[in-house]
C-alpha positions as CSV (number, residue, x, y, z in Angstrom):
1,M,31.1,6.2,41.9
2,T,29.1,3.1,41.0
3,N,30.3,0.3,38.8
4,S,28.1,1.3,35.9
5,E,29.3,4.9,36.1
6,E,32.9,3.7,36.2
7,N,32.4,1.5,33.2
8,S,30.7,4.3,31.3
9,S,33.6,6.6,32.1
10,Q,36.1,3.9,30.9
11,D,34.2,3.5,27.7
12,I,34.3,7.2,27.0
13,D,38.0,7.4,27.7
14,L,38.6,4.4,25.4
15,Q,36.6,6.0,22.6
16,T,38.4,9.3,23.1
17,D,41.8,7.6,22.8
18,I,40.8,5.8,19.6
19,I,39.4,8.9,18.0
20,E,42.5,11.0,18.8
21,H,44.7,8.8,16.7
22,R,42.4,8.7,13.6
23,K,41.8,11.1,10.8
24,F,38.3,12.4,10.6
25,S,36.2,10.7,7.9
26,L,32.6,11.2,7.0
27,A,32.1,7.5,6.6
28,E,33.2,6.8,10.2
29,L,30.9,9.5,11.5
30,I,27.9,8.1,9.6
31,G,28.8,4.6,10.8
32,R,28.9,5.7,14.5
33,E,25.8,7.8,14.3
34,G,23.9,5.4,12.0
35,G,23.0,3.1,14.8
36,N,21.0,5.9,16.4
37,F,19.5,7.1,13.2
38,L,16.5,4.8,13.0
39,K,16.1,4.1,16.7
40,G,12.3,3.7,17.3
41,E,11.4,4.2,13.7
42,S,10.6,1.6,11.0
43,P,13.1,1.6,8.1
44,V,10.0,1.1,5.8
45,P,8.5,4.5,4.7
46,K,5.1,5.3,6.1
47,I,3.5,5.5,2.7
48,V,4.7,1.9,1.9
49,Q,3.3,0.7,5.2
50,L,-0.1,2.3,4.5
51,K,-0.2,0.9,0.9
52,T,0.7,-2.6,2.3
53,E,-2.1,-2.3,4.8
54,I,-4.6,-1.4,2.1
55,I,-3.5,-4.1,-0.3
56,F,-3.6,-6.7,2.5
57,F,-7.2,-5.5,3.2
58,I,-8.1,-5.8,-0.5
59,N,-6.6,-9.3,-0.7
60,N,-8.6,-10.5,2.4
61,N,-11.9,-8.9,1.6
62,L,-12.4,-8.7,-2.2
63,Q,-14.0,-11.8,-3.6
64,D,-12.2,-12.2,-6.9
65,L,-11.5,-15.8,-8.0
66,S,-9.2,-15.0,-10.9
67,G,-7.6,-12.0,-9.2
68,A,-7.7,-9.5,-12.1
69,L,-9.9,-7.1,-10.2
70,Q,-7.7,-7.3,-7.2
71,A,-4.6,-6.7,-9.3
72,V,-6.0,-3.6,-11.1
73,L,-7.3,-2.1,-7.8
74,Q,-3.9,-2.7,-6.2
75,D,-2.2,-0.9,-9.1
76,Y,-4.6,2.0,-8.6
77,V,-3.8,2.1,-4.9
78,N,-0.1,2.0,-5.6
79,N,-0.4,5.2,-7.7
80,E,-2.4,7.2,-5.2
81,D,0.2,8.4,-2.7
82,D,-1.5,11.8,-2.3
83,K,-4.9,10.3,-1.3
84,I,-3.3,7.8,1.0
85,S,-1.1,10.4,2.7
86,R,-4.1,12.5,3.6
87,Y,-5.6,9.6,5.5
88,Q,-2.6,8.2,7.4
89,D,-4.7,7.6,10.5
90,N,-7.3,5.8,8.5
91,P,-6.0,4.2,5.3
92,L,-9.3,2.4,4.7
93,K,-10.9,5.8,4.3
94,A,-8.5,6.5,1.5
95,L,-9.5,3.2,-0.1
96,S,-13.1,4.0,0.3
97,L,-12.7,7.3,-1.4
98,M,-10.8,5.7,-4.3
99,I,-13.5,3.1,-4.8
100,E,-16.2,5.8,-4.7
101,E,-14.3,7.7,-7.3
102,I,-14.2,4.7,-9.6
103,I,-17.9,3.9,-9.1
104,N,-19.2,7.5,-9.4
105,N,-17.4,8.5,-12.6
106,D,-18.9,6.6,-15.5
107,N,-16.0,7.2,-17.9
108,F,-13.4,6.3,-15.3
109,F,-15.4,3.2,-14.3
110,Y,-15.6,1.9,-17.9
111,E,-11.9,2.4,-18.3
112,F,-11.3,0.7,-15.0
113,V,-13.4,-2.3,-16.1
114,K,-11.5,-2.4,-19.4
115,E,-8.2,-2.6,-17.5
116,V,-9.6,-5.4,-15.4
117,D,-10.6,-7.3,-18.6
118,L,-7.1,-6.7,-20.1
119,K,-5.5,-8.0,-16.9
120,S,-7.8,-11.0,-16.9
121,G,-6.8,-11.8,-20.5
122,Q,-3.1,-11.5,-19.6
123,M,-3.5,-13.7,-16.6
124,T,-5.5,-16.5,-18.3
125,G,-4.2,-16.2,-21.8
126,D,-7.8,-15.9,-23.0
127,R,-9.2,-13.2,-25.2
128,P,-10.7,-10.5,-23.1
129,Y,-14.3,-9.4,-23.6
130,F,-14.9,-5.7,-23.5
131,Q,-18.4,-4.6,-22.7
132,K,-19.4,-1.3,-24.2
133,P,-21.5,1.1,-22.0
134,G,-25.2,0.4,-22.4
135,Q,-24.7,-3.0,-24.1
136,P,-25.1,-6.4,-22.5
137,P,-22.0,-8.3,-21.5
138,H,-20.6,-11.3,-23.4
139,P,-21.9,-14.5,-21.7
140,N,-18.3,-15.5,-20.9
141,D,-17.2,-12.1,-19.5
142,E,-16.2,-12.6,-15.9
143,Y,-15.8,-8.9,-15.4
144,S,-19.0,-7.2,-16.7
145,H,-19.8,-3.6,-15.7
146,K,-22.5,-4.9,-13.3
147,S,-20.3,-7.6,-11.7
148,V,-17.4,-5.3,-11.1
149,K,-19.6,-2.6,-9.6
150,I,-21.2,-5.2,-7.3
151,Q,-17.8,-6.4,-6.1
152,L,-16.6,-2.8,-5.5
153,I,-19.8,-1.9,-3.6
154,N,-19.5,-5.0,-1.5
155,L,-15.9,-4.0,-0.6
156,L,-17.2,-0.6,0.3
157,K,-19.7,-2.2,2.7
158,I,-16.9,-4.2,4.4
159,I,-14.8,-1.0,4.7
160,N,-17.8,0.8,6.3
161,K,-18.3,-2.0,8.8
162,N,-14.6,-1.8,9.8
163,D,-14.9,2.0,10.2
164,D,-17.7,1.4,12.6
165,K,-15.5,-0.8,14.7
166,I,-12.7,1.8,14.9
């Protein structure tokens, strides 16, 4: 018998002696087995990891000086577990589909821009300017329909470039 086998045998004997003189408790069992429970796994749920990856990508690639568009898009991402879960192997594909959904549905797009305007007003303390469909934006409106669409389309282009590299 080698030294490591002998030490292992002594460890097992010692554990057996300790366990024999104790009452069984669920807490002790969980404590003993808990160390093996997460072996090799991240304690952070996969969906949280994916959302974090998407939000990190948004922060690094969406040109948004005041940050209101980023914040609203991140809120949208945080509420789309189903879409993100379907694309666990490619979370940027999920983001791409979310952006396309925003851009391609006029009513949803106008509401999205309205949320961005509200967020901008909250962040700056200034009165938000709400552009109505078909009307020109206020000259001081940082988030017009056109500017938001351009920013989202540019983000889509960056996503598509990254997909080509994968």
